[in-house]
N, C-alpha and C positions, 0 to 999 in steps of 0.2 A: 589746447593740448600740444606740447612739443613732440615732434616725431622722435622715435628711438629705433634703434636696430631691432629687427624682429628675429625670431628663431633662436637657436641655442647660441649662448655667448659664454660658455663655461671656460674656454681657453682663448686668450686674446694675445695676439702677437703685436707688440709696439715696435715700429721700425724707427729707430733713433733715440738716443739717450741723452739728448739735450734737455733743457729745462722743461719743455712742453711734454716730451715723452716721459720724463721721470715724474712729473706731476700727474700725467694720466695713469701711470703705472701705480703710484701710491693710491690713488683714488679707486682704481680698479681693484687692487688687493684688499682695500678696506671694504669693498662690496662683495668680497668672496670669490673673485675671479682669479684663475690661474693665469700668470702673466710670463711670457718670454720676450725679452727685449733683444733686438738685433741692433748693433751699433758697429758702423764701419771702422771707427777709430779704436785705439787701444785702451781707452778710458772713457767714462762719461763726460758730459759737459757740452758737446756741441759747440755753439758759438762761445759759450763760457768755458773755453779751453785753458790749457796750461802750456807754456813754453818755457823750458829751461835754457837760459842764455848765460853761459860762463859764471854760474853761481847766483844769477838772478832769477827769481821765480816770477814769471810774467803772466798776468791774465790776458788772454788774447781777445776776449769779448767785452761784455759791458763792465763798466767801473762803478756804477751807481746802483746801490740797492735801496729801494724804498718799499713801503707797505709790507713789512715782514709778516703781518697777520695773514697775508695771502699765501706765503710760503708755509706758514704754520698750518694752514688748512690741509695741505697736502700730507704733512707729517701726522696730523691729528686723525687723518682717515684711517691710519693703522695703529692709533692709540699712542703715537710717539709725540714728542714735543721738540720743536726746532731749537730751543735754547739748550736743551740737553745734548744736542748734536753739534751745534755751531755756536761759537762765541761772536755775537754781534756787537761791534763797537760803535756807538754813535759818533758820527762825523760832525764836528764842531769847529769852525762854521761849516755848514753844509757846502757852501761854496764862497769863494772870494772872487769878486768881480772887479776887474781892473780896466779902466778906460783909456782911450787914446789921449785924453786931456790931462792924464796924469792922476786922476782921482781914483779911489778904490773904496769898495763896500763890501763888508762881510755880511753874508746872507745866513741869518739864524732862523731856525724853525721855531724857536721859543717866541711867543708873541711879544712879550715885554722887551726882550733883548733886541729883537728886530726893530720894534717901534722906536727904540732909543737909538739904534744905529741909523735908521732912515732919518730921523730928526737931526742927528749929527750931520748927516751927508747932505740932506736937502731941505731941512727946515720942518717946523711943526705942522704946516698945512699938508705936506707930503706924508708925514707920519700919520695924520688923520686919514688921509687917503689909503694908505697902507692898511689901516684897520678895517676900513669898508671893503677893500679888496679881499683881505683874508677872510672876512665873514661871507663874502659872495663865493669864494673859491670852496669854502666849507659846505655851503648850501648846495653849490653845483655837484660836489662829490657825493653828497647824500642823496641827491636826486638821481645820479647815474649809477651808483654802485650796484644795486641789486637787478635793476631792469634793463640797463644798457651795457655796462661793463661785464656783468656776470650773468649773461643770458644768451641762449641760443635763439636763432631767428629762422623761421621757416618761410616767411614771406614779409614784404613790407607791411602788411596788416598786423604783423606781430608788434609793431610800434605803437598801435592805437590803444593806449592805456592812460589812465590819469597821470602817470609819471611823465608822459610826453607833454601834457599840458603844463606840468610843473617846470620841466626843462625849458619849455617855450618861454614861459613867464620869466624865467631867470635870464633870458637872452641867449640860451645855448645855441640858437640857430642864426645868431648874428656872427660878427667876425671877432676873433680873438684879440686882436690888436685894438679895435674900437672899444671892446668892453674893458680892457685894461686901462685905456686912455680916459675912461670915464671917472676913474679913481686916482690916476697919477698923472701929473702934468711933466715931470722930469723925464726927459726921453731916455736918460740912462736907466732909470728905475723901470721904465716900460720894458726894456730889453730884458732885464732880469727876470721879469715875469711872463715873458713871451718867447725867449729863445728856444724853449722846450718845443715850440712848433716844428722845429727841424726834425725832432724825433718822429713827428707824424709825417714828414716829408712834404710839408707845405709851409708857405711863407705866413707870418703872423697876420698880415693884412688880408690873406685869403682863407686862412684856416678857420673852421668852425669854432665859435667860442666854447662849444661843448668840449673841445679838446683842452682847454685850460685847466681841466682836471689834472693834467700831467704836472702843470705848475703847483697844484695843491700837493701832490705827491712829493715833489722836489723841495717846496719851500715851506710847507706846513706840516706834513705828516712826519717828516723826519727822514734823514739819510744815514744809512749804516754801511759798515764795512766788515765782512766776515774775517775773524783772524785767520791768516793762512791765504788770504785773497779770495776773489769772487769765486774762483774754481772750488773753494772749499764747500760752497753751497751744493752744487750738483754732486760732488763726491759723497756728501753726507746723505743726500737724497738716495743715491745708488746704494750705499751701504745699508740704509734703512730698508730699502725695498728688497735687497737680497736677503736680509734677516727675516723678512716676512714672506719668503718663498719665491720671489721673482728670480727667474733664470736669466742671466746676462750672457749674451754670446758676442764678445768683443772681437773686433778685427774681421767681421763678416759684413759683406755688403749684399742688401736685397738686390736682386737682379730682375725678378719677375714675380707675378702672383698667379697662382693657379685658380681656375674658375670652374664652377658648375652652375650654369645659368647666370643668375645675377648675384651669386654668393662667392666669396673668396674662400677657397678651401685650404690653401697653403701658401706660405711665403717661401720662395726659393731663393736661396742666397748662393754666393760663389763657393760655399762649402757644404751645402746640403739643402734639405727640405724641411720646413717646419709646419705641420698641419695646424689648422686653426679654426676657431669658430667665428672669430671676428678679428678685425685688424685696425690698428691706429697708425696712420702715416704722418710722420712729422718732417720729412724732408721738404725742401723748397717746392713750391707749387708745380713748377714744370716737371720735377722728377716724380712727384706724387701722381700727377696726372698721366705721365708716361707709364708708370707702374700699373695704374688702373685701366689704361688703354682708353681713356675718356677725358676730354677737356671741355668743361662747361662752355656753352656759347654765351658771349657777352656782346652787347651792341657796340661797345667801344673797347679796344684793346686795353689791357691793364696797365696803369701808370706806376712807375717805381720811384721810390724815394731817392734823394741824393745819396751818393756813397761817401767814403772818407779815405784819406790818407793817414795812416797811423805810424808814428815813429815811436818804438819802444827803445829807450836809452838808459843803460845802466852807466852811472856817472860817478867819478871819484869826489864829487862835491855836489852841493845844491845851493839854492838861492833863498834867503829867508823871506822874500816877498811871496812865495808860493805857499799855499795851503794844501790840504789833501786834494781838493778840486779847486782849480783857478780857471776862471773864464777871462780870457783876454780878448777884449773887444777892439776892433779897428774903428776908424772913423766912419766908414761906410756901414750902411745897414740894409735898407730896402734894395739897393743895387746888388748887394751880395746875394740876396735871396733870388733875384732875378737871374744872376749868373748861374746859380745852383740848380734852379728849377725850371728855367725857361731858355735861356740863351746857350747853356752848356759850356760857359766859359770857366776856367779856374778863378778863384777868388782873387780880385785885384787888391782888396784891402782885407785880408783874412781876419775872421774872429775864430778863435782856437779855444779848445779844452785842454788844459794841462792838468793831468793827475799825477800826484806824487804819493803812491800807496805806502811808501816807507814812512811817511808822517805818522801813519797810524799803526803800522806793522813793520818795524825795522828789520824783522827776520826775513823778509822778502828779498833782502840784498845782502851781500857780505858785510862783515862788520865795517862801519864807517863809510859805506857806500849808499847810493841813493838811486831809486828806480824812477824814471819819468816816462809818462805815456803822453805823447802829444797827438791829438786828433784834429785834423784839418778837413773840414767838409769839402767835398768836390762833387762835380756832376757825375751821374752815373754814366755808364758806357753807352746807354741808348741815346743820350742827348750830348754827351761829351767826348773827350778823347777815348777811343776804343782800347780794348785790352792790349793789342799789339803797340799802340802809340806809347803805352807806359814803360815799354822796354827802355827807350831813350829818354823819356820824360822823367822817370823816376829819380835817377841820381841827380839831375838838374833841380827837380822839385825839393828833394831833400836838402841840398845845399842852400836853396833859397829860403827854406823854412827855417834852418838853423840861423841864417843871417838876420831873419825877421825876429826870431826869439832873442838873439843877441842885442838887437836894437831896442827890444822891449824890456830889457833889464837882466836877461840871463846872460850876463857877460861871460865870454869864454866857453860856452856850452859845446861848441864843436870840439875843442881840445880836451874837454872834461869827459867825453864819452869813451868808455872802456869796452862796452859790448852794445850792440844795437841789432834791431830787426826793423825793416821798413815793409809795410803792408800797403799795397796800392789796389785800385779797382781790378787790375789784372789778376792779382792774387785772390781777391774775392771771387772773381769769375772762375778761377782755377778750382775753387772749393765747391763750385756748383751753384752760387748765387746768381739769380737772374738779374741782368743788366748791371752786374759787377757791383751790387750793393748789398751790404749785410743787413740793410734796414727794410728790405723787402718792399711790398706793395704799399704805396703812400695812402694817407688818409684824406683823400678828397672826398667831397660829398658823395660822389658816385661809388666810392669804394669804402663806405662807412656803414656800420650797422648791418641791416638786412641787404645792403647793396654790396657788401664786401664778399669775396668768395666764401662760400658757405662750407661748413665742415662736413656736410653730407653731399655726396655726388650722385646725381640721377644715373640710374642704371646699375647701381651696386648697392645691395641690400645691407651689407655688414662691414662697410668700410667707413671710418671716420678720419677726417683730417684734424690735425692740431699744428700750432706754430704760428709765427707772426704774420704769415700771409692769409690766415683765415681769422675767424672771429675770436676774441675781440680785436687784436692788432698787435702793434710793435711795442717793445719794451718788456722789462722783466716781469712786472706784475701781469699785464695782458697775456703774456706767453704762458705763464703759470696758470692763469684762468683758462686759457684755451685748452690745456690738458685736462683740467677739471671738467669742462664743458664737453670734451670729447668722451671722457669716461661716462659722463651722465647720459650721453646719447646711447651708450651700450647698456648701462645699468638701470636707466630710468630714474635715477636718484641724483640730485645735484650735490650730494656730499655735505660735509659740515660747513657752515659758513658763518658770518657775522651776526646772523639774525637772531630773533628773540629765543632765549632758552640756552644760549651758549655763552658762558662766561669766558672772558679772555684767559687762555691758558688751559681750559677744560679739555678733556680728552674724551671725545666720543667713543663708545665701544666699537671695536673693529670686528669684522667677521672672524670666527674662532679659527678658520683655516689660515686666514692671513696673519692673525696674531701668533699662531704657533709656528709659522714658517712652513707648515704641511709636512707630510711624511717625506722623508728623504730629501729635505731641502738642500740644494747643491751649495758646494763650496765655490765661491766665485773668485777668479783670479783677476786682480786689476793692477794695472801699472800705475804706480804712484810716483810723484816727484820726490 
């Protein structure tokens, strides 16, 4: 039996209106709880924020949306439907991979289209290997979805189920790169199905094969883009929550928690005091632990994922070789991961993610203009250049990045930029992200499943954590699940899921109070782009 919060839980305060907090809010509302959300910014979103840059509407966080059914679970908790609130546009191809030897591959999530593309790119034997790999990724996802991704852990013994045997038989406790190599001989193709390990903060050669489930999400389940940008998703979640009774207090920062014994009785902000029966904390782990006054002891200090430099560039032109998402690989591969995760050096031969959201939604830029998002992974500040170092390093790095992009085919990009915004690890640190990384705690074996920081903290009876630093981990789908799991710790109910009895698109009944918005449901003021 999974542990749950004891005592009264009628009024829950959620600290943070990012994706985890919004997911928790919707699931709590659906279970009949009254919810107040405290958010330090003027709008919802957290990492999935919005920047207005001279007529360009910039997503400041994730650019890839996969597994929309997990998003829909949150809407369904209050009887709503994701697709009534957000227009999701399939991204085709999901990615375009461009390699240092001049070759290119479009990554399709449709099986037949991808098989044909792999055959064109690398021959029939590799196409057959792709079919085997796709089948393995699907079986891996089905083995993990209900028991590992969407599950709370109270101890390592929670893993001892028949699903653990299934995962072991699938090779989930081997190494990601080695499992992909069983199916594909072409080194370029291997990169396409293992670069996602960077999301987990571990190199492909060291990452558990169980995390190849991220490749399933990226290359099999489908990639989508919300019309209006990724920020449209948290905005729709917040609007839906407000309609069903949630009170949003924007522009307030939680400063401390009031206690009576082991229970939190109120959240104190820089503008007042909010009594509560339970609290969900979604800030970074150090902030959450500081508020709680308790930091769980671990035998080894937490290790953090690599960080990233991001250049948001609004340009007066674009380049036809770019897709919505383009992976630009350098020659180097293993050495790059050593630099990012072990030696702390900047990539000597960078691999980059270039996103052009105006491919799918031209309205994100002024007419005839294009928005480009260039992500260059870099070491976090714990092992690489510190926050202060980036003051001098940032402009040089930006110029070098533009020269590299020019060399890789984006000729004249420096002169094409009309508006730009550069984000470095110093900026991530300034936002409160530990080790200057937005990707939080890495997914090493010692920080996976029951060994990851848990969402319940000893010594506090009615506080639950959510977000990428806790269960299940980093990425949009896991963060949404973390909110659902946090709500389940309070309500004792896991909420609607993909299990038997729920048809895709069905709407489980919500609690009457949540459905009606409750008496005197507040009018919420939100700053919109």
